[in-house]
C-alpha positions, 0 to 999 in steps of 0.5 A: 527477549525478542528481536526487532529492527531498531532505528537510532539517531546520533544526536551530533551528526543527526544521522540515523542507523538501523540494526537488529537488536534484542528487546524485552517486553518492558521496552514495548510501548503502552497498549491494550493488545500484545501481538506475536508478529508473524509478518510485516512488509515494506512500504514507501513510508517504511523506506522514509523511516529507515532512511538517513535522517529518519524520515517520518520518525520524531522520537528515537530509538524507534521500531518502524513497520507501518503494518503487520499481521500476527497472533494475539498473546495478551489483551485487556480488551474484550474484543480480542483474546489470545490466539486471535489472528489480527492485522494492523495497517495505518494509524501512524504505527511505524511512524509515531508508534512502534511498528511491525519490524519486531517479533512482538508489538503492543498497540491499541485494540482500536487499531486492529482488524480480525483476519477474515476467513481465507487469509492467513498472516502471510497472505495478509502481509502480501496484501498489506497497506498497499493491498488494502489501499488498492481495494479501497480504491476499487471500492470507491470506483465501484461506489461511483459507478465502475462496472466491467464492460465499460472500457479499460481501467487504467492503473498507474505505477502498476508494477508497484505494491498498490498497482500490482494488487489493483491490477490483479483485483480489477482483472479478477473482477472482469475488467480490462486493465491497462497497466502503466509502467516505466519498466518495459521488463515488467510486461510479462509480470503485469500480464501475468497479473491480468493486465490486457494492455501495457501503457509506456510511462512516456505516453502520459508524461508530457504536459499538453495544453489541450483542455480535453483529449479522446475518452479512453478510460472507464476508471483509474487507480493513480499512484503517481499524480504530477504530470501523469494525473493531469494527462489522465484526467483529460482522457477519462470517459464521461462520468468516470472516476480516478482514485488517487492513492499516491504522489510518486510523481509529485504532489501537484497535478501538473497541467490539469484544468477544470474542464474534465470535471465540468464538461465530462463529470469526471470525479477525483476520489481521494483514498486514505488508508491511514485513518479509515474507520473500522467498518470500512477496513472490515469491508475492505479485508472481506473483499480482499479475501473474496476478490483477490486471486491468491495464486496471483498474490503469490507471484507478487511476493519477494521474501525478506527477513529483518536484516534485509530491511535497511537495503530494501528501504533504500531500494523502495525509495528508488522505485526498485521494489517490484510487487510485495515484500513479505518480511518474516520477522522470525526468520 
């Protein structure tokens, strides 16, 4: 028997509830690899799945948790053997398939990535889906010409999970980092991660009719979209790129015009972490182990257990979670 956070739905009311329950191995879904989970984390999608109505979940009962790290217990796939440390992010695990809010998980071998040297399972979940997305964004910007010394790189939603890790990685690589936040009390936290400039959210949330504004940013990791992305695109330097990783401010790009793309050669790069090919995942995790300062990572961590998850799910939907929540499923 093992513990898991199980979401159940009342068919009459349509409401869902989440609680810690005892499960057996026979309850686990099909898959080639069974993992003893050490840690998971909390992402926006997890908040949706934990919320009233179940969000992205379509079949109940359900175990959420879109990422986890742990140790292989059983494997029918030759790529993994008992004792291997692995990490899983994406592939709709925690949404369509049972996820990491459990002491045991059974998944397809194709969904796993071996942990690189230098990362343990706790650090892997301090990184998690948010950190992997941040590194994929940085890699995409680099692939399109971003180099230190060409001016500040803007990070929107900088106090959130993706933004925190992106700020720390970019600063560690030698970039000036301008961190956007609507929470002034987070300034010391962001400067501790390496931000050299704090940009109040209000500076970028007004729609303007100007086709272009003064060139300010050599690159951008954007978690907000909406009005903010429309403004940021007009302020990008010639030939620079924006890596779009989220839509906290809405799915539209409000106030955007074609002019930044055809007059300044600006690139808008879409970043998806869910269906990333295996080779890209390995490359990103290797870069995380090399380029994310672990001391900075430790400063981002908020510890939690399975019983804390329902409240944390509500908090992250309200934008009230700072940095990275690391869930010890065995606590």
